[in-house]
C-alpha positions in Angstrom: -71.8 7.9 -19.8 -73.0 10.7 -22.2 -74.2 12.9 -19.2 -70.7 12.4 -17.6 -69.0 13.6 -20.9 -71.4 16.4 -21.1 -70.7 17.5 -17.6 -67.0 17.4 -18.2 -67.3 19.3 -21.4 -69.4 22.0 -19.7 -67.0 22.0 -16.8 -64.0 22.7 -19.2 -65.8 25.5 -21.1 -66.8 27.2 -18.0 -63.3 27.0 -16.4 -61.9 28.3 -19.8 -64.5 31.1 -19.7 -63.7 32.1 -16.1 -59.8 32.0 -16.9 -60.5 34.5 -19.8 -62.6 36.7 -17.8 -60.0 36.8 -15.0 -57.3 37.6 -17.4 -59.4 40.4 -19.0 -60.0 41.8 -15.4 -56.2 41.7 -14.7 -55.4 43.4 -17.9 -58.2 46.1 -17.1 -56.5 46.7 -13.7 -53.0 46.9 -15.3 -54.2 49.4 -17.8 -55.8 51.6 -15.1 -52.8 51.5 -12.8 -50.5 52.5 -15.8 -52.9 55.4 -16.5 -52.8 56.5 -13.0 -49.2 56.5 -13.0 -48.8 58.5 -16.1 -51.3 61.1 -14.8 -49.4 61.3 -11.7 -46.0 61.7 -13.4 -47.5 64.5 -15.6 -49.0 66.3 -12.5 -45.7 66.2 -10.8 -44.0 67.6 -13.7 -46.4 70.4 -14.0 -46.0 71.1 -10.4 -42.2 71.2 -10.5 -42.1 73.4 -13.5 -44.8 75.9 -12.6 -43.5 79.0 -10.8 -45.0 79.2 -7.4 -44.9 82.3 -5.4 -45.0 81.9 -1.6 -48.3 82.5 -0.1 -48.7 85.6 2.0 -48.8 84.9 5.7 -51.1 86.8 7.8 -50.8 86.9 11.5 -53.8 87.8 13.6 -53.3 89.0 17.1 -55.7 87.4 19.6 -58.5 89.9 20.4 -59.0 90.7 24.0 -62.5 91.0 25.5 -63.5 94.2 27.1 -64.5 92.7 30.4 -61.0 91.7 31.1 -60.1 95.4 31.5 -63.1 96.2 33.6 -62.1 97.3 37.2 -65.1 95.7 38.6 -63.9 92.2 37.3 -63.2 90.0 40.2 -60.7 87.2 39.6 -61.8 84.0 41.4 -58.7 82.3 40.6 -58.3 78.6 39.5 -61.3 76.4 39.3 -63.7 79.3 40.3 -62.1 80.2 43.4 -62.1 76.8 45.1 -58.4 77.2 45.8 -58.4 80.9 46.1 -56.1 82.6 48.7 -58.9 84.9 49.7 -60.8 82.0 51.3 -57.6 81.0 53.3 -58.4 80.4 56.9 -54.9 81.6 58.0 -54.4 85.2 57.2 -50.8 86.1 56.7 -49.1 89.6 56.4 -47.9 89.8 52.9 -45.7 93.0 53.6 -44.0 91.3 56.5 -40.6 89.5 56.9 -40.2 86.7 54.3 -38.7 84.3 56.9 -41.7 84.8 59.3 -43.9 84.2 56.3 -42.2 81.0 55.1 -42.1 79.6 58.6 -45.3 80.8 60.2 -47.1 77.4 59.6 -44.2 75.8 61.7 -44.9 77.7 64.9 -46.1 75.5 67.7 -49.4 76.2 69.2 -49.3 77.0 72.9 
């Protein structure tokens, strides 16, 4: 019986200690959150009252590489020339009639 009473007393003391410890942790969290709020409000006030000059905007032109302007540069087209018109099997007259150019693939083969 005495052991049971001793266990109940230890349990009540431990639970009281844990409740006090939990309350202290909650108060600590509350104090830190209030401090963070105050610091945030002060920084906002300083940012709003400080005169800010707009930042100077600098635009850079994209540099062109010299090899683009070489006359010996061969343009292979899209995907390295896989779909290049140079390799086209059907050779068409570019300076010809547009109607003939448009419908030259439609001609029946005889």
